[in-house]
C-alpha positions in Angstrom: 0.0 0.0 0.0 1.1 3.5 -0.8 -0.2 7.1 -0.8 -2.4 8.2 -3.7 -0.7 8.5 -7.0 -3.3 8.0 -9.8 -5.2 11.0 -11.0 -8.6 9.7 -9.8 -7.2 8.8 -6.3 -5.5 12.2 -6.1 -8.9 13.9 -7.0 -10.5 12.1 -4.1 -7.6 13.0 -1.8 -8.1 16.7 -2.8 -11.8 16.4 -2.1 -11.1 14.9 1.4 -8.4 17.3 2.4 -5.6 16.5 4.9 -7.8 14.8 7.6 -7.9 11.6 5.5 -5.3 9.6 3.6 -6.1 7.8 0.3 -4.1 4.6 0.0 -3.5 2.7 -3.2 -2.9 -1.1 -3.1 -1.3 -3.4 -5.6 -4.2 -5.8 -5.1 -7.7 -5.0 -6.3 -10.2 -3.3 -3.9 -12.9 -3.4 -6.5 -15.3 -5.5 -4.5 -16.0 -5.4 -0.8 -14.4 -8.8 -0.3 -11.3 -7.7 -2.3 -11.0 -4.5 -0.3 -11.4 -6.3 3.1 -8.8 -8.8 2.1 -6.3 -6.1 1.0 -6.9 -3.9 4.1 -7.2 -6.7 6.6 -10.6 -5.7 8.0 -14.1 -7.3 8.0 -16.1 -7.2 4.8 -18.9 -5.4 6.9 -16.5 -2.5 7.4 -16.3 -1.7 3.7 -18.6 1.2 2.9 -19.6 0.4 -0.7 -20.9 3.2 -2.9 -23.7 2.2 -5.2 -25.1 4.7 -7.8 -28.7 4.5 -8.8 -30.7 6.9 -11.1 -33.9 8.6 -10.0 -36.7 7.1 -12.1 -38.5 10.5 -12.3 -35.8 13.1 -11.8 -32.9 11.3 -13.5 -30.7 12.5 -10.6 -27.9 10.4 -9.3 -28.7 8.6 -6.0 -25.7 7.4 -4.0 -26.4 4.7 -1.6 -23.6 3.8 0.8 -24.0 0.4 2.4 -21.9 -2.1 4.3 -20.0 -4.6 2.2 -22.2 -7.4 3.6 -25.5 -5.7 2.9 -27.8 -5.8 -0.2 -29.7 -2.7 -0.9 -33.5 -3.0 -0.8 -34.4 -0.8 -3.7 -38.0 -0.3 -2.5 -36.8 1.0 0.9 -34.4 3.3 -0.9 -37.0 4.5 -3.4 -39.3 5.4 -0.4 -36.5 7.3 1.3 -35.7 9.2 -1.9 -39.4 9.9 -2.8 -39.2 8.4 -6.3 -38.6 5.1 -8.0 -34.9 4.3 -8.5 -33.1 2.1 -11.0 -29.5 0.8 -11.0 -27.4 3.0 -13.1 -25.4 1.8 -16.0 -21.6 2.3 -16.3 -22.0 5.4 -18.6 -24.4 7.1 -16.2 -22.1 6.4 -13.2 -19.1 7.9 -15.0 -21.1 10.9 -16.3 -22.7 11.7 -12.9 -19.7 11.0 -10.7 -16.6 11.3 -12.8 -15.5 7.8 -11.6 -15.9 4.2 -13.0 -17.8 1.5 -11.3 -15.6 -0.3 -8.8 -13.9 2.8 -7.6 -16.8 5.2 -6.9 -16.0 7.2 -3.7 -18.5 8.8 -1.4 -17.1 12.3 -2.2 -15.7 14.3 -5.1 -18.5 13.6 -7.6 -19.0 15.8 -10.7 -22.7 16.3 -9.8 -23.8 16.3 -6.1 -26.0 13.2 -5.7 -28.8 12.5 -3.3 -27.0 10.5 -0.5 -28.4 7.7 1.6 -26.2 5.9 4.2 -27.3 2.5 5.4 -27.7 2.9 9.2 -26.0 -0.4 10.0 -22.7 1.4 9.1 -23.1 3.5 12.2 -22.3 0.6 14.4 -18.6 0.5 13.4 -15.7 2.3 15.0 -14.0 2.7 11.6 -15.0 2.0 8.0 -13.2 2.0 4.6 -14.5 3.5 1.4 -13.4 3.5 -2.2 -11.2 6.4 -3.3 -11.6 6.8 -7.1 -9.9 3.6 -8.5 -10.5 -0.1 -8.2 -7.4 -0.3 -5.9 -7.7 2.9 -3.7 -9.4 3.3 -0.4 -9.5 5.6 2.7 -10.3 5.0 6.3 -12.9 7.1 8.2 -15.6 6.9 10.9 -19.3 6.6 10.2 -19.8 10.1 11.5 -17.1 11.4 9.1 -19.0 9.7 6.3 -22.3 11.5 7.2 -20.5 14.8 7.6 -18.5 14.5 4.3 -21.4 13.5 2.2 -24.2 15.4 3.9 -26.0 12.0 3.7 -29.1 10.8 5.4 -28.9 7.6 7.4 -31.7 5.2 6.7 -32.4 1.5 6.7 -32.1 0.6 3.1 -30.5 -2.9 3.3 -32.2 -6.3 3.3 -32.2 -7.6 6.8 
């Protein structure tokens, strides 16, 4: 692991400021399981960023969930106030400026609607993607809420 070097990881580092350190790994952190293995943490501590598209507004909806959770799209749609659909790779890149597998919770081209799965609040520290399929950063759940201005809700299948 090393400090951020790639342009996308440096973009995330810039959005985060000096309080956080983006780390790049030789190994992939593209999936929650890959990230947990590279970091040496529990898969549940990975805060995965999933992009959906508002079915009515067309706005980007960022749902941040634990690496072990599956998002309940009906609960998420109710929280957002409109139907949502999983975004395709082109929409994700256009809305966020990042490719699927490295979407961070911050630094997006267009500010998304942000929902944070409330089960993440139970962890002392969590890890989130940082712009590439092998870059992450460590933070607390309260940092995540503050950085994203996200709303904590129950959006995962229990």
